[in-house]
GUDOVEX-275298 format. One line per 8 residues: number of its first residue (from 1); for each residue x, y, z of N, C-alpha, C. Coordinates in nm, 2 decimals. Each point is the difference from the previous one (the first is absolute). Layout:
REM residues N
NUM> X:Y:Z:X:Y:Z:X:Y:Z; ... $
//
This chain:
REM residues 262
1> 11.53:-1.29:15.88:0.12:-0.10:0.00:0.12:0.12:-0.05; 0.10:-0.02:0.10:0.13:0.11:0.03:0.07:-0.02:-0.13; 0.01:0.12:-0.07:0.12:0.02:-0.10:0.13:0.09:0.05; 0.11:-0.07:-0.08:0.13:0.06:0.04:-0.04:0.16:-0.06; 0.14:0.09:0.08:0.00:0.09:-0.03:0.11:0.03:-0.11; -0.02:0.13:-0.07:0.11:0.04:-0.08:0.05:0.09:0.06; 0.13:0.04:-0.05:0.06:0.14:0.06:-0.02:0.12:-0.13; -0.01:0.09:0.03:-0.06:0.13:-0.10:0.11:0.09:0.08 $
9> 0.11:0.03:-0.07:0.07:0.12:0.00:0.12:-0.01:0.06; 0.10:0.06:0.06:0.14:-0.05:0.04:0.00:0.04:0.14; 0.05:-0.10:0.08:0.02:-0.03:0.14:0.10:0.11:0.03; -0.03:0.07:0.12:-0.11:-0.03:0.07:-0.13:0.06:0.02; 0.04:0.09:-0.14:-0.18:0.08:-0.01:-0.05:-0.09:-0.10; -0.02:-0.13:0.05:-0.10:-0.11:-0.10:-0.10:-0.05:0.08; -0.13:0.01:-0.10:-0.13:-0.08:0.05:0.02:-0.13:-0.03; -0.10:-0.10:0.07:-0.03:-0.13:-0.03:-0.11:0.00:-0.02 $
17> -0.05:-0.04:-0.14:-0.15:-0.03:-0.05:-0.05:-0.10:-0.06; -0.12:-0.05:-0.01:-0.06:-0.09:-0.02:-0.18:0.05:-0.08; -0.04:-0.08:-0.06:-0.16:0.05:-0.03:-0.08:0.05:0.12; 0.04:-0.01:0.14:-0.08:0.02:0.08:0.05:0.09:0.13; 0.14:0.01:0.00:0.06:0.06:0.08:0.13:0.08:-0.02; 0.02:0.13:0.03:0.11:0.07:0.01:0.08:0.04:0.09; 0.09:-0.09:0.06:0.08:0.05:0.12:0.08:0.10:-0.01; 0.01:0.12:0.03:0.05:0.12:0.00:0.09:0.03:0.11 $
25> 0.04:-0.09:0.08:0.10:0.02:0.13:0.10:0.05:-0.02; 0.09:-0.05:-0.14:0.14:0.00:0.00:0.07:-0.04:0.11; 0.02:-0.12:0.01:0.10:-0.08:0.08:0.13:0.09:-0.01; 0.06:0.02:0.13:0.15:0.10:0.02:0.09:-0.14:-0.02; 0.13:0.12:-0.07:0.10:-0.14:0.01:0.07:0.00:0.07; 0.08:-0.07:0.08:0.09:-0.04:0.08:0.07:0.09:0.02; 0.04:0.05:0.13:0.08:0.12:0.01:0.14:-0.04:0.01; 0.10:0.04:-0.03:0.16:-0.02:-0.01:0.01:0.11:0.05 $
33> 0.01:0.04:0.15:0.06:0.13:0.09:0.17:0.01:0.01; 0.03:0.10:-0.05:0.15:0.05:0.00:0.02:0.11:0.08; 0.10:0.04:0.06:0.04:0.12:0.10:0.14:0.08:-0.08; -0.01:0.07:-0.05:0.04:0.08:-0.11:0.06:0.09:0.06; 0.17:0.05:0.01:0.03:0.11:0.05:0.01:0.11:-0.13; -0.04:0.13:0.05:-0.01:0.11:-0.14:0.11:0.12:0.09; 0.02:0.09:-0.09:0.08:0.10:0.05:-0.07:0.06:0.09; -0.15:0.01:0.02:-0.05:0.11:0.11:-0.08:-0.10:0.11 $
41> -0.03:-0.11:-0.07:-0.11:-0.10:0.12:0.06:-0.15:0.01; -0.07:-0.06:0.06:-0.02:-0.18:-0.02:-0.08:-0.01:-0.05; -0.06:-0.03:-0.10:-0.14:-0.05:-0.04:-0.02:-0.17:0.01; -0.13:-0.03:0.02:-0.03:-0.12:-0.02:-0.12:-0.02:-0.11; 0.04:-0.07:-0.11:-0.07:-0.01:-0.11:-0.04:-0.14:-0.02; -0.10:-0.03:-0.08:-0.04:-0.11:-0.07:0.03:-0.07:-0.16; 0.06:-0.05:-0.01:0.10:-0.02:-0.12:-0.13:-0.03:-0.12; -0.13:-0.09:0.07:-0.10:-0.04:-0.06:-0.06:0.13:-0.08 $
49> 0.05:0.11:0.06:-0.12:0.12:-0.06:0.12:0.08:-0.05; 0.13:-0.07:-0.05:0.05:0.10:-0.06:0.08:-0.04:-0.16; 0.07:0.10:-0.06:0.02:-0.01:-0.12:0.15:0.06:-0.06; 0.05:0.01:-0.08:0.13:0.06:-0.03:-0.01:0.05:-0.17; -0.04:0.17:0.02:0.01:0.04:-0.13:0.16:0.06:-0.05; 0.05:-0.05:-0.06:0.12:0.03:-0.12:-0.02:0.05:-0.11; 0.05:0.11:0.01:-0.04:0.13:-0.07:0.12:0.02:-0.13; -0.03:-0.01:-0.09:0.06:0.06:-0.09:0.13:-0.03:-0.04 $
57> 0.02:-0.16:0.05:0.18:-0.05:-0.01:-0.02:-0.07:-0.18; -0.02:0.06:-0.10:-0.02:-0.01:-0.10:0.14:0.06:-0.09; 0.01:-0.08:-0.11:0.14:0.05:-0.11:-0.03:0.14:-0.04; -0.07:0.08:-0.02:-0.01:0.17:0.00:0.05:0.06:0.09; 0.02:-0.05:0.13:0.03:0.04:0.13:0.11:-0.06:0.06; 0.03:-0.09:-0.05:0.10:-0.09:0.09:0.13:-0.09:-0.07; -0.01:-0.02:-0.16:0.10:-0.05:-0.07:0.05:0.13:-0.06; 0.13:-0.04:-0.05:0.09:0.11:-0.08:-0.05:0.00:-0.15 $
65> -0.08:-0.08:-0.04:-0.07:0.05:-0.12:-0.12:0.05:-0.03; -0.03:0.06:0.14:-0.15:0.07:0.03:0.00:0.14:-0.04; -0.14:0.01:0.06:0.01:0.17:-0.08:0.09:0.08:0.11; -0.04:-0.02:0.12:0.08:0.12:0.06:0.20:-0.01:-0.04; 0.01:-0.09:0.00:0.15:0.00:-0.03:0.00:0.01:-0.17; -0.08:0.04:-0.08:0.03:0.05:-0.10:-0.02:0.15:0.00; -0.05:0.03:0.05:0.03:0.14:0.00:0.06:0.08:0.16; 0.11:-0.13:0.02:0.15:0.06:0.08:-0.04:-0.02:0.12 $
73> -0.13:-0.08:0.10:0.03:0.01:0.14:0.07:-0.16:0.02; 0.09:0.04:0.10:0.04:-0.11:0.08:-0.06:-0.08:0.08; -0.04:-0.15:-0.07:-0.13:-0.09:0.06:0.10:-0.11:0.09; 0.12:0.03:0.00:0.02:-0.08:0.13:-0.05:0.03:0.15; -0.04:0.11:0.01:-0.06:-0.03:0.13:-0.17:-0.06:-0.01; -0.04:0.01:-0.07:-0.14:-0.08:-0.06:0.02:-0.15:0.01; 0.10:-0.02:-0.02:0.03:-0.19:0.03:0.02:-0.04:0.12; 0.05:0.08:0.10:0.03:-0.02:0.15:-0.13:-0.09:0.03 $
81> -0.09:0.03:-0.03:-0.15:-0.10:0.15:0.02:-0.14:-0.07; 0.07:-0.03:-0.13:0.01:-0.15:-0.06:0.04:-0.10:0.10; 0.12:0.04:0.08:0.06:-0.11:0.06:-0.08:-0.01:0.13; -0.10:0.09:0.06:-0.06:-0.03:0.14:-0.12:-0.05:-0.04; -0.08:0.01:-0.16:-0.11:-0.07:-0.02:0.00:-0.11:-0.02; 0.13:-0.03:-0.10:0.00:-0.15:-0.01:0.01:-0.09:0.14; 0.03:0.03:0.12:0.02:-0.06:0.14:-0.13:0.06:0.04; -0.06:0.03:-0.02:-0.14:0.00:0.07:-0.12:-0.04:-0.06 $
89> -0.02:-0.01:-0.17:-0.10:-0.02:-0.05:-0.04:-0.16:0.04; 0.10:-0.08:-0.01:-0.05:-0.17:0.04:-0.01:-0.04:0.12; -0.01:0.14:0.14:-0.03:-0.03:0.08:-0.13:0.01:0.01; -0.04:0.15:-0.05:-0.16:0.02:0.01:-0.05:-0.11:-0.08; 0.01:0.00:-0.10:-0.08:-0.12:-0.10:-0.01:-0.13:0.11; 0.11:-0.03:0.08:-0.04:-0.10:0.06:-0.12:-0.02:0.12; 0.00:0.12:0.03:-0.11:0.06:0.07:-0.12:0.04:-0.01; -0.05:-0.03:-0.19:-0.11:0.03:-0.07:0.00:0.20:0.02 $
97> 0.12:0.05:0.01:-0.04:0.15:-0.01:0.01:0.00:-0.14; -0.11:0.06:-0.04:0.02:0.09:-0.15:0.11:0.07:-0.01; 0.06:-0.01:-0.16:0.06:0.10:-0.03:-0.06:0.05:-0.14; 0.00:0.14:0.03:-0.07:0.05:-0.13:0.12:0.09:-0.11; 0.03:-0.01:-0.10:0.06:0.08:-0.06:-0.07:0.10:-0.06; 0.04:0.13:0.05:-0.06:0.15:-0.07:0.07:0.06:-0.09; -0.02:-0.02:-0.13:0.06:0.07:-0.11:-0.03:0.07:-0.10; 0.06:0.09:0.02:-0.03:0.13:-0.10:-0.03:-0.08:-0.16 $
105> -0.11:-0.01:-0.04:-0.04:-0.07:-0.14:-0.12:0.06:-0.08; 0.02:0.14:-0.08:-0.09:0.03:-0.04:-0.07:-0.06:-0.15; -0.13:0.06:0.02:-0.08:-0.04:-0.14:0.08:0.03:-0.14; 0.00:-0.08:-0.08:0.08:0.02:-0.17:-0.04:0.15:-0.02; -0.15:0.03:-0.01:-0.08:0.13:-0.04:0.07:0.11:0.10; 0.07:-0.05:0.11:-0.01:0.14:0.09:-0.10:0.11:0.02; -0.13:-0.08:0.00:-0.14:0.10:0.00:0.00:0.07:0.11; 0.04:-0.11:0.14:-0.03:0.08:0.12:0.12:0.07:0.07 $
113> 0.08:0.05:-0.09:0.13:0.06:0.08:0.00:0.16:-0.06; 0.03:0.08:0.07:-0.03:0.14:-0.01:0.11:0.04:-0.05; 0.01:0.14:-0.06:0.09:0.08:-0.04:0.11:-0.01:0.11; -0.02:0.08:0.12:0.06:-0.01:0.10:0.09:-0.11:0.06; -0.07:-0.17:-0.05:0.05:-0.07:0.06:0.16:-0.04:-0.13; -0.06:0.03:-0.13:0.06:-0.02:-0.11:0.16:0.08:0.04; -0.02:0.13:0.04:0.10:0.10:0.02:0.09:-0.05:0.13; -0.02:-0.06:0.05:0.10:-0.07:0.14:0.12:-0.10:-0.11 $
121> -0.08:-0.05:-0.08:0.07:-0.09:-0.08:0.08:0.04:-0.09; -0.04:0.13:-0.06:0.09:0.03:-0.15:-0.05:0.16:0.03; 0.09:0.06:0.05:-0.05:0.15:0.06:0.05:0.11:-0.16; 0.04:-0.06:-0.05:0.03:0.07:-0.15:-0.09:-0.02:-0.11; -0.07:-0.12:0.02:-0.05:-0.07:-0.11:0.09:-0.04:-0.10; 0.10:0.00:0.00:0.09:-0.05:-0.11:0.08:-0.13:0.04; -0.02:-0.02:0.11:0.12:-0.10:0.08:-0.11:-0.17:-0.02; 0.06:-0.09:0.09:-0.09:-0.11:0.02:-0.06:-0.04:0.10 $
129> -0.15:0.01:-0.06:-0.12:0.02:0.11:-0.09:-0.10:-0.01; -0.13:0.02:0.10:-0.06:-0.14:0.00:-0.06:-0.08:-0.14; 0.03:-0.12:0.00:-0.02:-0.04:-0.12:0.11:0.02:-0.14; 0.06:0.06:0.02:0.09:-0.02:-0.11:0.16:-0.09:0.03; 0.02:-0.03:-0.10:0.11:-0.12:-0.03:0.14:0.04:0.10; 0.04:-0.08:0.05:0.10:0.01:0.09:0.20:-0.02:-0.08; 0.04:0.06:0.02:0.12:0.04:-0.07:0.06:-0.18:-0.05; 0.02:-0.06:0.10:0.07:-0.12:-0.01:-0.08:-0.12:-0.05 $
137> -0.14:-0.04:0.03:-0.03:-0.10:-0.05:-0.16:0.04:-0.04; -0.06:0.13:-0.06:-0.09:0.03:-0.05:-0.13:-0.06:0.10; 0.02:-0.01:0.13:-0.13:-0.01:0.08:-0.07:0.14:0.02; -0.15:-0.02:0.00:-0.06:0.14:0.01:0.02:-0.01:0.20; 0.02:0.14:-0.01:0.01:0.07:0.14:-0.10:-0.04:0.06; -0.03:-0.07:0.16:-0.06:0.01:0.07:-0.14:-0.04:-0.05; 0.00:-0.13:-0.12:-0.12:-0.06:-0.08:-0.02:-0.11:0.06; -0.11:-0.04:0.05:-0.08:-0.13:0.07:0.01:-0.10:-0.08 $
145> 0.11:-0.13:0.01:0.00:-0.09:-0.05:0.15:0.01:-0.11; 0.07:0.10:0.05:0.12:0.04:-0.07:0.12:-0.06:0.07; 0.11:-0.02:-0.04:0.14:-0.01:0.09:0.00:0.10:0.08; -0.04:0.10:-0.03:0.02:0.13:0.06:-0.05:0.01:0.16; -0.15:-0.06:0.00:-0.05:-0.01:0.08:0.01:-0.13:0.09; 0.06:-0.12:-0.01:-0.03:-0.08:0.06:0.13:0.00:0.09; -0.04:-0.09:0.14:0.09:0.01:0.11:0.15:-0.07:-0.03; 0.03:0.09:0.02:0.21:-0.09:-0.04:0.00:-0.13:0.06 $
153> 0.08:-0.03:-0.09:0.03:-0.17:0.00:0.07:-0.06:0.11; 0.06:0.11:0.11:0.07:-0.06:0.10:-0.14:-0.05:0.08; -0.10:0.08:0.00:-0.15:-0.01:0.08:-0.08:-0.08:-0.05; 0.01:-0.15:-0.02:-0.09:-0.08:-0.08:-0.11:0.02:0.09; -0.13:0.01:-0.09:-0.14:-0.05:0.07:-0.04:-0.11:-0.03; -0.10:-0.05:0.11:-0.08:-0.11:0.01:-0.13:-0.01:-0.06; -0.02:-0.15:-0.01:-0.16:0.00:-0.05:-0.10:0.08:0.09; 0.04:-0.03:0.15:-0.08:0.05:0.10:0.00:0.16:0.04 $
161> 0.07:0.07:-0.06:0.01:0.15:0.00:-0.06:0.07:-0.11; -0.04:0.10:0.05:-0.13:0.11:-0.04:0.11:0.10:-0.07; -0.07:0.03:-0.16:0.07:0.09:-0.04:-0.11:0.15:0.00; 0.02:0.14:-0.01:-0.06:0.13:-0.03:0.08:0.06:-0.05; -0.08:0.06:-0.11:0.04:0.12:-0.07:-0.02:0.12:0.00; 0.11:0.05:0.04:-0.08:0.14:0.06:0.03:0.10:-0.12; -0.05:0.13:0.03:0.02:0.12:-0.10:0.02:0.16:0.03; 0.07:-0.04:0.14:0.01:0.13:0.08:0.09:-0.03:0.10 $
169> 0.06:0.10:0.10:0.09:-0.05:0.08:-0.06:-0.08:0.10; -0.16:0.02:0.05:-0.04:-0.08:0.09:-0.02:-0.11:-0.09; 0.00:-0.13:0.09:-0.06:-0.15:-0.07:-0.13:-0.01:0.03; -0.06:0.11:0.07:-0.16:-0.04:0.02:-0.09:0.11:-0.08; 0.06:0.09:-0.08:-0.07:0.09:-0.09:-0.03:-0.05:-0.13; -0.16:-0.06:-0.01:-0.02:-0.03:-0.12:0.02:-0.14:-0.02; -0.01:-0.11:0.11:0.10:-0.12:-0.02:-0.09:-0.09:0.08; 0.00:-0.11:-0.02:-0.09:-0.14:0.09:0.08:-0.02:0.13 $
177> 0.10:0.11:0.08:0.09:-0.06:0.10:-0.06:-0.01:0.10; -0.11:0.14:0.02:-0.08:-0.03:0.16:-0.08:-0.11:0.00; -0.10:-0.03:-0.10:-0.10:-0.08:-0.07:0.08:-0.16:0.05; 0.09:0.00:-0.05:0.10:-0.12:0.04:0.05:-0.08:0.18; 0.04:0.19:0.01:0.04:-0.06:0.16:-0.13:-0.03:0.10; -0.13:0.07:-0.06:-0.07:-0.02:0.09:-0.10:-0.15:0.00; 0.03:-0.04:-0.14:-0.07:-0.14:-0.02:0.09:-0.12:0.07; 0.12:0.06:0.04:0.11:-0.15:0.05:-0.01:0.07:0.13 $
185> -0.05:0.09:0.03:-0.01:0.01:0.20:0.14:0.06:0.03; 0.03:0.09:-0.07:0.15:0.06:0.03:-0.01:0.14:0.07; 0.04:-0.01:0.10:0.02:0.18:0.07:0.10:0.04:0.04; 0.13:-0.07:0.01:0.11:0.02:0.02:0.10:-0.02:-0.15; 0.08:0.09:-0.01:0.04:0.01:-0.14:0.18:0.03:0.04; 0.06:-0.08:-0.04:0.16:0.05:-0.01:0.05:0.05:-0.11; 0.06:0.09:-0.01:0.04:0.07:-0.16:0.14:-0.02:-0.04; 0.01:0.00:-0.11:0.17:-0.04:-0.07:-0.02:0.06:-0.12 $
193> 0.12:0.07:-0.06:0.02:0.02:-0.12:0.09:0.13:-0.04; -0.06:0.06:-0.11:0.07:0.10:-0.06:-0.09:0.10:-0.09; -0.01:0.17:0.06:0.09:0.04:0.04:-0.08:0.02:0.17; 0.10:-0.01:0.08:-0.04:0.01:0.14:-0.11:0.10:0.05; 0.09:0.13:-0.10:-0.07:0.14:0.04:-0.11:0.02:-0.09; -0.02:-0.08:-0.09:-0.08:0.06:-0.13:-0.11:-0.12:0.01; 0.00:-0.11:-0.07:-0.13:-0.05:-0.04:0.01:-0.14:0.13; 0.08:-0.06:0.09:-0.04:-0.05:0.11:0.00:0.10:0.11 $
201> 0.00:0.14:0.01:-0.08:0.10:0.09:-0.12:0.03:-0.02; -0.03:-0.01:-0.14:-0.15:0.05:-0.01:-0.09:-0.11:-0.02; 0.06:-0.11:0.01:-0.09:-0.13:-0.03:-0.02:0.00:0.18; 0.07:-0.03:0.09:0.06:-0.03:0.12:-0.15:0.13:0.05; 0.04:0.16:-0.01:-0.13:0.08:0.05:-0.13:-0.01:-0.04; -0.02:-0.08:-0.12:-0.17:-0.02:-0.05:-0.02:-0.08:0.07; 0.10:-0.10:0.07:-0.05:-0.16:0.06:-0.04:0.08:0.12; 0.09:0.11:0.10:-0.04:0.05:0.11:-0.13:0.07:-0.01 $
209> -0.03:0.04:-0.12:-0.12:0.09:0.00:-0.10:-0.10:-0.01; 0.01:-0.13:-0.06:-0.12:-0.07:-0.01:0.02:-0.13:0.12; 0.05:0.05:0.12:0.00:-0.05:0.09:0.07:-0.13:0.05; 0.08:-0.04:-0.10:0.10:-0.08:0.01:0.09:0.00:0.14; 0.07:-0.08:0.05:0.13:-0.01:0.10:0.11:0.01:-0.11; 0.09:0.09:-0.04:0.11:-0.04:-0.05:0.12:0.03:0.05; 0.11:-0.09:-0.04:0.18:-0.05:0.03:0.04:0.03:-0.07; 0.09:0.11:-0.03:0.08:0.01:-0.10:0.15:-0.10:0.06 $
217> 0.06:-0.08:-0.13:0.09:-0.06:0.02:0.12:0.03:-0.06; 0.07:0.10:0.10:0.11:0.09:-0.06:0.13:-0.09:-0.08; 0.04:-0.09:0.03:0.08:-0.06:-0.07:-0.05:-0.06:-0.12; -0.16:-0.06:0.00:-0.02:0.01:-0.14:-0.05:0.07:-0.10; 0.05:0.14:0.04:-0.06:0.14:-0.08:0.13:0.06:0.00; -0.01:0.08:-0.18:0.13:0.08:-0.01:-0.05:0.12:-0.08; 0.08:0.12:-0.01:-0.03:0.08:-0.11:0.12:0.02:-0.08; -0.02:0.07:-0.11:0.07:0.07:-0.06:0.02:0.15:0.01 $
225> -0.06:0.05:0.06:-0.01:0.11:0.03:0.14:0.06:0.16; 0.00:0.12:-0.01:0.08:0.04:0.10:-0.01:-0.11:0.15; 0.08:0.04:0.09:-0.01:-0.04:0.16:-0.12:0.06:0.07; 0.00:0.14:-0.02:-0.11:0.07:0.06:-0.12:-0.05:-0.04; -0.04:-0.06:-0.11:-0.14:-0.02:-0.05:-0.01:-0.17:0.09; 0.11:-0.09:0.03:-0.04:-0.07:0.09:-0.01:-0.02:0.12; 0.07:0.09:0.06:-0.03:0.06:0.17:-0.12:0.08:-0.02; -0.05:0.05:-0.04:-0.11:0.09:0.02:-0.12:-0.11:-0.03 $
233> 0.01:-0.11:-0.10:-0.09:-0.10:0.03:-0.01:-0.08:0.12; 0.10:-0.03:0.02:0.03:-0.09:0.14:-0.06:0.07:0.09; 0.00:0.14:0.03:-0.06:0.05:0.10:-0.17:0.05:-0.03; 0.02:0.02:-0.10:-0.18:0.02:-0.01:-0.07:-0.14:0.05; 0.05:-0.09:-0.08:-0.06:-0.15:0.01:-0.03:-0.03:0.16; 0.14:0.01:0.08:-0.03:-0.03:0.15:-0.07:0.12:0.07; -0.02:0.14:-0.05:-0.09:0.14:0.04:-0.14:-0.05:0.02; -0.01:-0.03:-0.17:-0.17:0.02:-0.03:-0.01:-0.13:-0.03 $
241> 0.04:-0.10:-0.10:-0.09:-0.08:-0.07:0.02:-0.16:0.05; 0.07:-0.01:0.10:0.05:-0.15:0.02:0.12:-0.02:0.06; 0.07:-0.09:-0.04:0.11:-0.07:0.12:0.10:-0.06:-0.11; 0.13:0.01:0.04:0.11:-0.04:-0.08:0.10:-0.07:0.06; 0.01:-0.15:-0.08:0.12:-0.09:0.09:0.06:-0.05:-0.12; 0.07:-0.11:0.02:0.06:-0.04:-0.13:-0.04:-0.18:-0.02; 0.08:-0.03:-0.11:-0.04:-0.17:-0.03:0.05:-0.08:0.08; 0.13:0.01:0.06:0.04:-0.09:0.08:-0.06:-0.01:0.16 $
249> -0.05:0.09:0.05:-0.08:0.06:0.13:-0.11:-0.09:-0.05; -0.07:0.01:-0.09:-0.12:-0.05:-0.09:0.00:-0.16:0.04; 0.10:-0.04:-0.08:0.06:-0.15:0.01:-0.01:-0.07:0.15; 0.07:0.07:0.07:0.05:-0.01:0.15:-0.13:-0.04:0.08; -0.10:0.08:-0.04:-0.10:-0.01:0.08:-0.07:-0.11:-0.05; -0.02:-0.02:-0.13:-0.08:-0.13:-0.07:0.04:-0.15:0.00; 0.14:0.01:0.07:0.03:-0.12:0.03:0.01:-0.02:0.11; 0.01:0.09:0.08:-0.04:-0.04:0.15:-0.19:-0.05:0.00 $
257> -0.04:0.07:-0.05:-0.15:-0.04:0.01:-0.02:-0.15:-0.05; 0.09:-0.02:-0.11:0.02:-0.16:-0.08:0.04:-0.08:0.10; 0.10:0.05:0.10:0.07:-0.10:0.10:-0.10:-0.04:0.09; -0.10:0.11:0.05:-0.07:-0.02:0.14:-0.10:-0.11:-0.07; -0.06:0.00:-0.15:-0.08:-0.11:-0.02:0.02:-0.11:0.00; 0.13:-0.06:0.00:0.04:-0.11:-0.03:-0.02:-0.10:0.14 $
//
């Protein structure tokens, strides 16, 4: 007697099973191919295999009451990706491209944070460092579950989005990010967020080392570092680690595909 098959796992990395059968063929997702101009090459890519990583667009880095602002950094450059992302995210969601929010959110006990990482955020040992209360609202700096680690209000998350806490500049180090992307069948990654020369770049480099195809969305990324840091990052991404384009070009390519499907 035939029995219905039950899905185990996350499509497309899922099996279909019953008491007698384990179907491990993993049927592929329907392709959504677009042609995307970048600064170095014209890409053909499949949106069904793509995801967007939005890195550190959180209060501690982008809000005037957050940690960066509290130590005297002008956070206005870090807010420049907000408007482009507000335009891009609904279109990506409409095509079922996953949005992954990769935010710095430490364990409350900080047991996996070394002295060297502490030093980056509190070089004298006397300032406001990891886990310390912010001056304006007492939120603990870069602590998971706190206001400090939350995505800024202007970029509201949706239930279908995926949230990843990270503990280093790279979103791949000691996190489930790689496992989640592999289960989702994603091989092409768009990158956005702050700072482009630090956490965005470190995550993109690790993605390249893990054999993902990497596309940096320049207008959806920013930095509070000097201009030469931005230019060096763009150069190195194009030279070594992937491709550079912008959200308007991506949206135009996506709309072209959508019009062709009608």
